[in-house]
Structure formats: structure tokens, C-alpha cells
N, C-alpha and C positions, 0 to 999 in steps of 0.2 A: 745404706742410710746411715747418717751420723746422729747418734743419740747421746744426749747429756742427761745423766740421772742425778737429780739434786736431792740430797737427804741429810738429815741431822745426825744420823748414826748408821753404822754398817759393820757387820761381822767381816773380818776378824778384828777390826780396829777398835770399835767401841759399841757397847750394847746396853740398852735398858729394857727393850721389849722386842716384839715381833717385827717391827719396822726394820731393825738391824738385820734380821735373818733374811727378809725380802731383799733389802738393798745389797746384801752380800751374795745373793744367789741369782737374782733376775738378770743383772747386767752380764754375768758370765754366760748365762743361757742365751742371751741375745747375741753376745759376741761369738758364741759357738755357731750361730747361724750365718756368720759372715758380716754382720754389721760392725761399724766402728762405734764402740761404746766407751764413754768416759763417765766417771762418777765424781762429784764434787761434794765435799763436806767440811765442817770446821776442823781446824787443827787443835783438838783438845789437848789438855795436859797429858792425859793417859796415852794418847796417840803419839805425841812428841817424845815422851819418855821411853816408849817401847820401840817405836819405829823410826825415830829421828835420824839414826845413822843411815837408814836406807832411802831417805827422802832426797829428791833432787830439787835444788832451788831453781825456780823458773824466773821469777821477777818480783819486784815490789812496786807499789804504786800508792796513790792516795784515793780513797773512795769518798764521794760526797754523799752525806746522809743528812738531809735538811741543811741546817746551818753549820754542820760539822764537816771537817776534812780529816778523814781517819786513815791511818796507816793500814795497808793490807799487803800481806805477803802471799805468794802462791808457790806451793811445793807439789811435786808429782812423784808417782811410784807406778811402775808397770808390774802387774800381777794378774795371772790367769787370763791373759788376753784382753784385760781391761786397763785403761789408764785411770789411775786414781789421783784426783787433785785435792789439795788441802788448803783451805783459806786460813791464813795466819793473822792473828791479832791477840797478843797475850793479855791485853786489858780485858777482852771479852771471853777468851777461851782458855786461858791458863788458870783453870780452876779444877777442883777435885771432882766435881760432878758435871753432868751434861746439862741438866735443867734444874729448875727450882729456885732461881735467883730473882731478886726484885726487879732486875733490869733485863729479864729475858726478852721483852719486847724490843728493846734497843739492840740486844745481842743478835737476835735473828733478823731484825730489820737490817742491821749491818751485813749479815751474811747474805741475805737476799739481794741487797744492793750490790754487794761485791760480786756475786755470781753474775748479775745482769751486766755489770761493766766489764767483767773479765771475759765475757763471751768473745770480745774482739781480740783477746790475747791467745785464744786457743788455736792450735794448728789448722783446724778447719771449722768453719761456721756450722753449728749444729742445725739439723733439720727439725729435730724435736727436742724440747727441754721438758723432762718429765720430773715433776715436783711431788713432794709427799708431805701431807699433813700441814698444820698451821705454820710450822717453823720455816717452811720454804714457800708458803702461800703467797707472799708478796712478789715472787718472781714473775708469775704470769701478769700481775698487775703492772709491775715496773716495765716489763717488755711491751705490753700494750701502750703504756704511757710514752715510752721512748719512741715507739714506732710512728707516733704523730710527727716527731721532729727529725728522726734519723732513719733513712731507708734501710740501713743494715738490719734492723729489727723486724722489718715488715714481713719477711718470708719465714720467720721462725714460728713454729707451731708449739703450743704448750699443752701439757696434760697435768692434771692434779689427781693424785690418788688419796682417797679417804680411808685411812687405816682404822681410825676410831673417831667418830664425829663428836664425841663428848668433849674433845679438846679442840677449841675453835680459834684461839688467839684473840680474845676480846679485850679491848682497851678503851679508855675514855675518848670522847670526840676531839679533844684538844691535841691528841697525838697525831692526827692526820698530817698536819704541816710541820709541827715542831719535832716530832719523833721520826716519822716515816718519810717526810719530805715530799708529800703528795699535795697537789692542788685540792683545796677543800671541795671542789666540784665532785670528786670521787665519792665523797661522803654525802653531800647535798643531793646528788643524783641517785643515791640509793645503792650504788655498786658495793661499797664496803660498809654501809650503815646497817645496823641491826639492833633494834630496841634502844636506840639512842646512843649506842656504842659503835666503835670500830670493830668489825668482825672480819679478820683476815681470811679465814677459811671460806666464808661466804664470798668475799671478793674474788678468790681464786676460782670458785665454782662458776661464778658469773662470767669471768673473763677468759678462762681457759678454753681451748678448742675441744677438749674431751675431758670428761670426769670419770674416774674409775673407782669402784669399790672392790674390796678384796675377796668377795665371793658373789655369785649371782643372787643368792637369797638376800644377802645384806644390801645389795643394790636396790632391791625392791622394798626391803624393810625401811630404808631411809626415806621413803615417801610418806611414812606414817609417824605420828607424833610420839608414839611409845618408844621409838628407836632413834629419832632424829634430833633430839635435844633442841627443839625449836626451829630447826632448818627444814622441816618437812615440805613447806611450801616452796622454798628455794630449790630443793631437790626435784620436786614435781615440775616446776617451771622449766627446769633444765634437763628433763627426762630424755629429751631427744639425743643428748650427747652423753648420757650416763650408761656405763657398761659395768657389768659385774664379771671380774676375772678371778677365778679361784687361785689362791696362793699355792705354791708347792713347798716341798722341803728338799734339803740337800741329801739326796739318796746315798751319797758316798759318806758324808759325815754321820748320818744316822743309819748305820748298817751293823746289825748285831753279829755279822760274820767277821767283822774287822774292828770292832769297838774295843779299844784298849782299857776302857773304864770297867769292863766286865771281868768277872772271875773266869768265865768260860764263854767262848763264842759259839754261835749256833746259826742255823739257816732254816728256811722253810722245810727243806728235805731232811734235816737232822736236828731235832729239838732237844737232844740229850743235854746240851750245854745250858739250855734255859732252865732245866730242872736243877742244875748245879747253881745257877744264878739265883734261883728262888731260895734254895737252902742257904746260900751265902747271905742273901738279904735278910732272911729271918734271923740268922745269927748276929749280923751287924746291928739290927734294930731291936734285938731282945725279944723277938717273937718266938712262940713255940715252933719248933722245927717239925711241921706237919706237912708232908708233901701233897697230901690229898685234900687239904683245906685251901680254898682259893684265896688269893690276896687281892683285895679291892684297893686301888690306889688313887690318890689325887696329887698332882703336882700343879700348884696354882698360887696366884696371889690371893691372900685371905681378905677378900673384899666382897661387898654385897652382890654386885652384878655377876659374880661367879657362881651364884646359886647356893651360897653357904647357909642361908637361912633354912633352905629345904633340908640340908644335911643335918643341921642342928636339931630340927624338928623330928627327924625320923631316925636318928642314929640308933636309939635303943631298939627300934623295931627291926632294922635290918641286921643289927648286931646280935639279934636273937637267933639268927641262922648260923650255920657252921661256916664262918668267914673270918678273915683277918683284914684289918683296915689300916692303911698307911697314908699319912698326910705329910707333904713337904711344901712349905711356903711360909710367907710372912705377910703381915698386913695389919688390919684393924685389931686393936687390943681386945675387943670383945670376942672375936673369933679365936684369937690366940689363947685367951683364957679358957674358953669353952673346950678347946681341944686338949689343952694341958690337963684339965680336970677329967675329961673323958678318958684320956690315956691311963690315968690312975685307976679308974673304975674297971677298965678292961685290960688289966695287966697281962702281958703275954699274948694278947690278941689285937692290940692296937698300938701303933707307933706314930709319934709326931716329931717332926724336925722343923723348928721354927727358924727359918732362914733359907738360904739357897746355896746349894752345892751342885755344880754341874755334874760332877762324878757321881754323887749319890742319886741325882735325878735320873741319870742313865741306868744306874743299877736298879732303881725302882721300876723304870719302864721294862727292863729285862726280867725282873723277878715277879712282876705283877701278872695276874691272870685276867683281871678285869680293871678297866680304867674309867673313872667317873668324871663327867663334865656337865653339870646341870645348870648351865649359865642362863641368866636372864637374857643377855645378849652376848653374841660372840661374832664379831665381824668376819673372821675366818677361823682362827684357831689353828695352831700347829700341833698342840699336844696330842690331839686325837689321832693325827696322822702318824706322829712319832710312835705313839702307843701301839697302833696297828702294825707298824713296821717291825716292832719288837715283840709281836705276838700277844699283846694284851687286848682283849676284846673290849671295845668302847661301849659305855652307857652314857647317852647324851640327851640333852633337850633339843628339840627340833627348832633351831634358830641359826641364822647366819650360815657360816661355813660348816657348822656341825651338821646342819640339815643336808648340805650338799655333798658331804663326804661319808656320812654314816647312815646306813639304810637298815630299817628294822628287820630283825630275824622273823621269818614267817614259817612257823612249824609245819604248816600243811604242804608247803612246796620247797622248803629248805632255802629260800632266798634270803638275802640280806648279809650284812657283815658286822652287825652289832645290835644294840638295844636302844630304843628311842622312846621319848614321851613328848607330847605336844604342849600341854598346858603347864604353866608355871605353878605346879601344885605338888605339895609334899607327898600326898597319897599316891599320885601317879608315878612319881619318881621312885618311891619305896616299892611299888608294885613291880616295876621293871628291874630294879636291883635284885629283888627276890627271884624274879623269873630267870635272871642271868645266873644267880647262884645255884638255883635248882637245875638249870641246864648243865652247868659244870659238873654237878654231882650225878645227875641221873641220865645224861645223854652225852657221853664222851665223844661219840662220833660227830654229833651236830656241833658241839663246842669246837672240836678240832677243825671242822670245816670252816667255821667263822674265823678261827685263828689263821688258817691258811689263806683265806681270801684277803684278810688285812695285810698279811706279810708279803703277799705277792702283788698287791695293788700298785699301780704306777702313780706315785705322788710327786714325780719329778717336775722340774721347772720347764721341761721341753714343751709341753702342751700350753702352759701359761704364757711362755715367751712368744709362741706363735700367735696367740690371741692378742697380745700387746702389739706385736708386729702388724697385725691386721688393722688395729686401731690407728697406729701411726700412719699406715699407708692411706687410710680413709681420710685423715685430716690433712694430708699433704697433697692430695690430688688437686 
């Protein structure tokens, strides 16, 4: 099967969030199964600066976008069994950041149009074009539109994956023809119309042959208003083609037995190195060097939907236990200010790093004993899987991928691999945090069992890739 994966970011080329991790790992896993897999993404400034000398020029052409005729270059790179294609236009992509510009609609409208027209230039016609989030949501719409006039597009099947439904690509109704070059019937007929605006993600959900969400629980949650940001009825109406496929992680990249970011490496069978990493983390962050005090950690964006209101409300309560608390992240000023002041109150017991450092993040995963993710919503979440891989027992709210990967410890039969709470409630969260701290202190055997289960769990992409392969086969029949 020939699969083209369309994404706005991918590791190792460019990253702002979890989409890049997925786009960097899933194509390789599919290629390992024998499929022909290509990935296409924009040629951003940071990609060209770092990888430019390795890129092979394929062709240049002009892409039609409404009334515009716009230059488009195509470059390629072979890596890990996958062909990577890069769409070049310096006006749109020679910028310091990936997103956040006033003309993002036009930028990714061009990208989607370019992908659609470049399909004819690829060595083989793809059987499946797999798109991701609103930035490539126009591709299924353009393919459906072109298929009316051009037989080449009729056999191509499309998939759209919703990584975070909060971001939908909403624009004013005048953009239909002038910006995106579509007949206004697409809007008037309701395909891309939502609340009087153009909604690109809705259009992709309606026109794609399959819709996937990044965990089974999130796929079900998207049918409810609390999670769907207005698209709950759209998701329910398209439930027949909705699938939940749990993301994986790169098991080689996230491996404490080979991680060069760590002071000492370790494995499930020999945790001596983890004790050294914990001591090193305490020294680096100015915490008291106490090997028998558990470190509770968060590596997260400091925004409301990550559950930080619950943490702010209960900090004093769980810090009354024998525990140290580490926070790494950046985000809303109110949370940054709160944690800065809290750090001063709990000198030697609490550390805060406002920013992001990949090296420090990995050192925190390795040095932590417990890992907290109390999210309001979490489509999949990778941090809890990485934490378990590094021997930090997770404490999570039962939502999205957190519910699918972390199962509550049951003292009566020893089952589970972490601690969970269901309601978005500060008291419930504080209760399970205290339970986890008490287990660490009072029942070393049970804690070690949870730790081992997390470290030996299979979070690889092999399983997920097979599920996607099954979806591709079902829509190509």
C-alpha cells in the first residue's frame, strides 16, 4: 500500500507539540511493515537551515490558489525507510516560527493546495492520503473537489486525524472563494460552514473517508459538548467512520538504558542508576538531597486545561506530606507567578523551571518517583508514557489517552500501573496524590511493582501502526 502522510510538523525536523512526535514515528512504523510511506510538510526556515544541504531538489511549479498563481518548490530526503517531501515557498514558510501569523489561513491553504496538485508528481499515486489537524484539513476537501473533474483523484482515499479539536481553522465566510479557491457551494451546502464561519476541520471530518482520534477514549469524548468545542454533533453524525487509535512513543528515543541526557543509565532489571539520577536532579535544582523522599514532577504547558487550577488549590495540602515537587514548563502568567511564589515558600522542597529544556525534561523523568497529569482533557498524552518508561509512577485524571494508558492501583489484588481520579475535583486529586506518597513510603514492594509494570509496558508504535493499516484497508476495499 502507498501512503502519503500530510503534516505541518514532524520530529526531527520541526516541533511545537505532540503532532510532531506522531508524524516522526508513525510513518516509520508503517514502513517497517512493508508499506511505501512518504511524508510531506512545509519547508520551514529552521528545516532549511539545518537540513538544507541534505535535501534533493525535485521540481518547481506554480500552484493555483483562488486568483493567485504561487511558486512552489518540492524537495525530498530519504530517512529511516521513509521518503520526506518538503513544500518550498519562502514567502509563506521562511519565518522563525511555525504558526501564529496573521496569514496562517493563506499559508496552510497554499500548503494544502500544493499537496493536492503535487500528488501527480510523486513516483507513485498514493492509495491513502493521511492528514492531520486543521493545517492540512483542506486536502480531503480539495481531493473531493478535484475528483469531480479529474479521474486521477477518484481512487484516492483520505483520512483526517484529530489531535486536538480545540484548533479548528475557523475563518470568515468570504474566504471560501477569495482565500481558499473553493466554490461557495461548499459553504452554502454546509460542508465547511459552522456558525456562519468557514471551519476547515469540520470540512475534513465530513469529506474524509475515515476520521481518527489519538486515543479510544478521546474518540468517544468528542461526541460530547464538554470536549468537542462545538463539533459534538458533527462527530456524532460521522461516528460510523470515527476510530480511536492510541498514540505510541519512540521506544528507542525514550530509553533510560541509553539516554545520553542522564547522569546514569538504568533498566527495569537494575535501577541503581535511577537513584543516581534522582540525587543529581536534586543537586541541579537545589532540592534537599534526600533519597527516601519521593519527587513528584510535572512537565507540562502551564495552561488551564492541564489541570493547574487543581494543583494551585491543593499545593499546600499535599506539600504537607514528605514529598518534593518539581515543575517544568511555561505558559499563562498567572500560573508562572503562582509557582514562582510557591517555590520561595517551599525552599529546598520545590523547584520550578519556567521554560523548556529537553535535557532537563529527561532528567526530571529519570529522577522523579511520581508524575502528575491532572488534565481537564488530554487527547492522548505522551508524558505519562514517557514517565512510566523512566520509572516514574503516574498520577492522572481519567480522560482521553490518560484513561487508556494508566489504570488505578488496587491494593486488594495488586492490579494497576498508577493512580487515577475521575472527577475534575481538587479534593479527589489531592487524595490520590497522598495515596501515592503513602504507598511510596509504606509499601516499597507495591510501589516497585507499579514501577516495573510501567517500565516494561509496550508503548511502541507497532500496535498503533497495525490499527492504522486496518483502517486504510477498510476504506480502500
